[in-house]
ZASEFI-414753 format. One line per field, with one value per residue: residue in three letters; x, z, y of N, C-alpha, C in turn. Coordinates in nm, 2 decimals. Layout:
! residues N
residuo <- ala;... .
n.xx <- X;... .
n.zz <- Z;... .
n.yy <- Y;... .
ca.xx <- X;... .
ca.zz <- Z;... .
ca.yy <- Y;... .
c.xx <- X;... .
c.zz <- Z;... .
c.yy <- Y;... .
//
This chain:
! residues 81
residuo <- met;thr;asp;asp;asp;leu;ala;glu;arg;glu;leu;ser;glu;leu;ser;glu;leu;pro;glu;leu;pro;glu;leu;thr;arg;arg;arg;ala;ala;ser;leu;phe;thr;asp;glu;ser;gly;ala;ala;thr;ala;glu;tyr;ala;ile;thr;thr;met;ala;ala;val;ala;phe;ala;gly;leu;leu;val;val;ile;met;arg;ser;asp;glu;val;arg;gly;ile;leu;thr;asp;leu;val;arg;arg;ala;leu;thr;val;ser .
n.xx <- -4.79;-4.85;-4.94;-4.85;-4.64;-4.47;-4.40;-4.28;-4.06;-3.92;-3.86;-3.68;-3.48;-3.39;-3.29;-3.06;-2.88;-2.58;-2.49;-2.52;-2.26;-2.24;-2.23;-2.32;-2.58;-2.69;-2.68;-2.86;-3.09;-3.13;-3.19;-3.44;-3.59;-3.56;-3.72;-3.68;-3.75;-4.00;-4.20;-4.17;-4.23;-4.50;-4.60;-4.55;-4.73;-4.97;-4.97;-4.98;-5.24;-5.39;-5.34;-5.45;-5.72;-5.76;-5.74;-5.96;-6.16;-6.13;-6.20;-6.47;-6.57;-6.54;-6.75;-7.05;-7.30;-7.24;-7.12;-7.33;-7.50;-7.34;-7.31;-7.58;-7.62;-7.45;-7.56;-7.81;-7.73;-7.62;-7.82;-8.06;-8.34 .
n.zz <- -3.26;-3.13;-2.82;-2.84;-3.02;-2.88;-2.67;-2.81;-2.91;-2.67;-2.59;-2.79;-2.74;-2.50;-2.57;-2.69;-2.49;-2.31;-2.23;-1.90;-1.67;-1.54;-1.25;-1.16;-1.27;-1.13;-0.87;-0.91;-0.97;-0.72;-0.56;-0.65;-0.59;-0.32;-0.01;0.24;0.53;0.45;0.61;0.84;0.74;0.68;0.94;1.05;0.89;0.97;1.24;1.23;1.12;1.33;1.53;1.41;1.41;1.68;1.76;1.63;1.77;2.02;1.97;1.91;2.15;2.32;2.26;2.36;2.32;2.28;2.52;2.70;2.62;2.69;2.96;3.05;2.97;3.15;3.39;3.37;3.36;3.62;3.80;4.01;3.93 .
n.yy <- 8.52;8.20;8.02;7.76;7.79;7.95;7.78;7.57;7.71;7.77;7.51;7.44;7.62;7.52;7.28;7.35;7.39;7.31;6.97;6.85;6.75;6.42;6.39;6.64;6.63;6.42;6.53;6.74;6.60;6.47;6.69;6.76;6.54;6.50;6.49;6.58;6.76;6.82;6.73;6.88;7.13;7.09;7.04;7.30;7.46;7.34;7.40;7.68;7.71;7.61;7.80;8.02;7.94;7.91;8.18;8.28;8.15;8.27;8.53;8.49;8.38;8.60;8.77;8.93;8.80;8.52;8.47;8.51;8.30;8.08;8.12;8.09;7.83;7.69;7.76;7.64;7.38;7.34;7.39;7.23;7.05 .
ca.xx <- -4.73;-4.94;-4.88;-4.78;-4.52;-4.38;-4.35;-4.19;-3.94;-3.85;-3.80;-3.57;-3.37;-3.34;-3.22;-2.93;-2.80;-2.48;-2.52;-2.46;-2.19;-2.32;-2.23;-2.41;-2.71;-2.73;-2.71;-2.98;-3.20;-3.15;-3.25;-3.58;-3.66;-3.54;-3.84;-3.64;-3.80;-4.14;-4.29;-4.15;-4.31;-4.64;-4.63;-4.56;-4.86;-5.08;-4.96;-5.03;-5.38;-5.44;-5.33;-5.55;-5.85;-5.77;-5.77;-6.10;-6.25;-6.12;-6.29;-6.61;-6.60;-6.55;-6.87;-7.15;-7.41;-7.19;-7.09;-7.46;-7.55;-7.26;-7.35;-7.71;-7.61;-7.38;-7.66;-7.91;-7.66;-7.59;-7.94;-8.13;-8.48 .
ca.zz <- -3.21;-3.03;-2.70;-2.88;-3.09;-2.77;-2.60;-2.90;-2.92;-2.54;-2.59;-2.88;-2.68;-2.39;-2.63;-2.73;-2.37;-2.31;-2.15;-1.77;-1.62;-1.46;-1.11;-1.15;-1.31;-1.01;-0.76;-0.94;-0.95;-0.58;-0.51;-0.69;-0.53;-0.18;0.06;0.38;0.57;0.41;0.73;0.92;0.68;0.70;1.08;1.06;0.83;1.06;1.37;1.20;1.10;1.46;1.60;1.35;1.46;1.83;1.76;1.59;1.88;2.13;1.93;1.92;2.29;2.39;2.23;2.47;2.29;2.31;2.67;2.76;2.59;2.77;3.10;3.06;2.96;3.27;3.50;3.36;3.39;3.76;3.88;4.03;3.90 .
ca.yy <- 8.39;8.13;7.96;7.64;7.84;7.99;7.66;7.50;7.79;7.75;7.38;7.44;7.69;7.44;7.17;7.40;7.41;7.20;6.86;6.86;6.64;6.32;6.43;6.76;6.58;6.34;6.62;6.82;6.51;6.45;6.81;6.76;6.43;6.50;6.55;6.61;6.89;6.84;6.70;7.00;7.24;7.05;7.07;7.44;7.50;7.29;7.48;7.82;7.70;7.59;7.92;8.11;7.89;7.95;8.32;8.30;8.11;8.37;8.65;8.45;8.36;8.73;8.84;8.92;8.70;8.39;8.47;8.49;8.17;7.98;8.14;8.03;7.68;7.64;7.78;7.54;7.25;7.33;7.40;7.11;7.07 .
c.xx <- -4.82;-4.86;-4.80;-4.64;-4.42;-4.32;-4.25;-4.05;-3.85;-3.79;-3.68;-3.45;-3.31;-3.26;-3.08;-2.83;-2.70;-2.53;-2.45;-2.37;-2.27;-2.33;-2.33;-2.56;-2.77;-2.77;-2.84;-3.10;-3.23;-3.22;-3.40;-3.66;-3.65;-3.66;-3.80;-3.69;-3.94;-4.23;-4.28;-4.24;-4.46;-4.68;-4.64;-4.69;-4.97;-5.08;-5.02;-5.18;-5.45;-5.44;-5.43;-5.69;-5.87;-5.80;-5.91;-6.19;-6.24;-6.20;-6.43;-6.65;-6.61;-6.68;-6.98;-7.26;-7.36;-7.17;-7.23;-7.52;-7.47;-7.30;-7.48;-7.70;-7.55;-7.48;-7.76;-7.85;-7.64;-7.71;-8.01;-8.28;-8.57 .
c.zz <- -3.11;-2.92;-2.74;-2.95;-2.98;-2.70;-2.68;-2.91;-2.79;-2.54;-2.68;-2.82;-2.57;-2.45;-2.67;-2.61;-2.37;-2.21;-2.02;-1.74;-1.54;-1.32;-1.08;-1.18;-1.19;-0.90;-0.78;-0.92;-0.80;-0.51;-0.53;-0.63;-0.38;-0.11;0.20;0.41;0.53;0.52;0.82;0.87;0.70;0.85;1.11;1.01;0.92;1.19;1.34;1.18;1.24;1.54;1.54;1.40;1.60;1.84;1.73;1.70;2.00;2.09;1.95;2.06;2.36;2.36;2.34;2.45;2.32;2.46;2.74;2.74;2.68;2.92;3.13;3.06;3.09;3.39;3.50;3.40;3.54;3.85;3.89;4.01;4.00 .
c.yy <- 8.33;8.07;7.84;7.68;7.88;7.87;7.58;7.58;7.77;7.62;7.37;7.51;7.60;7.33;7.22;7.41;7.29;7.09;6.87;6.74;6.54;6.35;6.54;6.72;6.50;6.43;6.70;6.73;6.48;6.57;6.81;6.65;6.42;6.57;6.57;6.75;6.91;6.82;6.82;7.12;7.21;7.08;7.22;7.50;7.46;7.37;7.62;7.82;7.68;7.72;8.02;8.07;7.92;8.10;8.35;8.26;8.21;8.49;8.61;8.44;8.50;8.81;8.82;8.82;8.56;8.37;8.44;8.35;8.06;8.00;8.07;7.88;7.62;7.65;7.67;7.40;7.23;7.34;7.26;7.13;7.01 .
//
């Protein structure tokens, strides 16, 4: 059986389902089109990414090599030539 045959069979099974009442159909449609809370989820994902990036920066800044580079940079900036 091919994928097309399976898809056609699933469609025929769906067409055998009873028709939903109008009120139920409208409620179901509103569930699929309602985007309330989407912005909150986007903010949560962005915050998680920012926290992960901050953690990565902390790990990088704690390394001796980076610490030496930054210390040298500050010393050169503060010394008067």
